[in-house]
N, C-alpha and C positions, 0 to 999 in steps of 0.2 A: 504494500500500500504506500502511496506517495504522501509526503509531508503536505499538510494543508497550506494554502496560500495565506499570507499574513493578514489579508483583509477578511478572511473567513471568520464570521462570528454570528451568533444567533441571540435573540432576545429570549430570556427565560430558559435557555437550553440546559442549564445546570440544575434546574429546580424541578420539583414535582408539579403536578397540574395546579394552576393558580386560581382558576375560576371556571364555572360552568356557563357556557354561552348557548343561546338559542341557535339551532341549525338553520340559520337564514341563508337564503340564496338569491339568485337573480334570474330574470328572464333574459336569455340571450337575444341579441338583435336578430331580426329576421335574416335568414340566409347563412347564418354561421354553422348550423347543423350540429351544434353541441348543446348538451343539457347542463346548464350551470345553476339549476335550482339546487336547493339544499340537498335533496335526495340524489340529484344527478351528480353533485360534487362527491358525495360519499361513494356512489357506485363507480365513479371514475377513479377515485382513490384506490378502491379495491382492484380495479383493472390494472392500474399502474403497479400496485404491489405484486400482482401476478406476473406482470411483464418483467419485473426487476430480477427475478431469479435469485441466485445465491451470490452474496457479496464475495465469497471465496473465489468465484469465477471471474470477477471484474479485474480489469487492469488497474483501475484506481477508483476510489469513491469521490475524489475531489481533484481540482485542477484541470488543465486542458486535456489530460489523458483519461479523464473520467468517461466511463462507458455510458451509452444511452440508457442502459438498464439502471445505472447508478443515479442518473438524472430522474428517471421514472420513480425510483424509491424516494428520493428527496422530495419530489413533487407530491407524492402520495402523503408523506408525513406533513408537508406544509398545508395541504388541503384539509387535513384532519386536525389542525391546530397545534402541531408539534413545535413550530417555531416560537410561538408565544406561550406555550405551556397551558393552553386552555382546553377544557373538555367540552366537546360538542354535546348538547343536550340529548340524552337518550343513547349516546354512543361512548360511554366511559372507557370501555376496553380498547376501542379503536384509538381514542385520543391518548390513552396511556402508552400504547405501543408506538404511536407517532412521536410522542415526546421522548420516549426512550431511544427511538431511532436518531432524533436530532442530537441527543446527548452523545450517542455513540459516534455520530458523524463529527461532532466537535472534538472529540477525543481521538478520533480515528481508531476506535476500538472495534476490530473486526468481529469479535464474538458478540458484542452487543448489537452490532448491525444485523448479524445473522439472526440472533434471538428475537430482536424487535420486529424484524420483517416476518419471521415465522408467526409471532404473536399477532401481528396485524392481519396476516392472511387467515389465521385461525379465527380471529374476531369477526372478520367479514363472513366466514362460513357459519360460525355459531349464531350470528344475527340473521342468517338467511338472506344476506345481501348478494344480489346478482351483479357481478362486475359488468360494467357497460361503458362503451365508448372506445375509441381507437387509441391504444396506448403507445403506438409507434412514435418515432421521432416526429414525423409529419403530423400525426394526430396530437401530439403534445403541443406543438406550436399552434395548431388550429384551436385547441382548447384554450390556450393562453390568450389568443386573439379574442375569442368569444367572451372569456371571463373578464378581460381587461375592459372591454367595451361595456359589458353588462354591469360591472360593479360601479363604474362612473355614472351610468344611467340611473342605477338604483340608489346609490349613496351620495351622489353629488361630488362637488370638488373636495379634494383631500383636506383642505383647510377647515372644512366643516365637520370632519369625522370626530367621533368620540375617542375614548380610551381604547387601546388595543385589546384590553381584557373585556371590553363591552361591545365594541363595534366590529362586526364581521368583515368590514371593508379591509381592515389591516391584515386579517388572516388571508383573505382572498388575494390581496396584493402580494403577500409573501408567496402564495402559490404561483402567481404569474411569474414572479422572480425565479422561483425554483424551476419552473417549466422551461425557462430560458437559460438555465445553468447558473443562476445567481446564487442559490444556496450552496452549490457545490464548487463555486468559483471557476466555472468552465466557460470557455469561449467555444461555441458550437461551430464547427466548420460548415461554411455555407450559409450560416445565419448569424453573421458577425454583428449586424446592426441590432438584431433581436437580443443577442447575448449582451451587448453593451448596455442596452436599455434595462435588461434584467439585472445586471450588476448594479445599476444606479438605483433601481427599485429596492434591491437588497440592502444597499447602504442606507437608503432613505427610511426603510421600515425599521431598521435597527435603531435609528435616532429620532424617529417620527418627524423627519424633515419633509413637511408637506409640499414645499415647492419642488424638491428633488423628485419625490414620488409622483407628483402631478405631471411634471414634464416628461418623466420616463414612461409613465402609462400612456400619455398622449403620443409619444414616439412609437410605442408598441402598436397602438391602434393605427397610426398613420402607416407604419411599415406593413401592416396586415392588408391594407387596401390595395 
């Protein structure tokens, strides 16, 4: 496993779950073809976890050598609240596993990455959740496009958002960042603009820099068109 880049950090990654939040979601703009409702986000997170496979088979979990499967795993954890250490209402097991994955990623602890991904997949199965959506690299970008547009439509400008422990817009933004390689510190070949915006969202969500997150989300949306 490769050493993590110096800019890699997460909010609440070293702590247990901090709050329970409602499983809010958005209605994706027409034509995006992705389900970014609350249930759709959970179903897609389960699909990403299945896509991730085993961390032992990855080249790296972070950096530019990170596999697409590693980005899928990070994105699954972000969608489920792992970055902020929040528990989605009605899905405590999923959120616990997501938070554990982010802790493992921060420490580059391969055993914890394996264990938490297994726990996440088991939680999906135990809850009777059917994975849905396209978890491939192209599918991940399409989902990020739909989610970025939908969350701004639903929640308004970033400067109006509430606390990350209360407002799902921050969790959803962290997922957009992860889907573009932001959580893993990865520049995705062939999607450099997308990855650059994802890195900015990642930095902005760490510090709640509304201006940085707003500009980067706008860039993601523009790049998708």
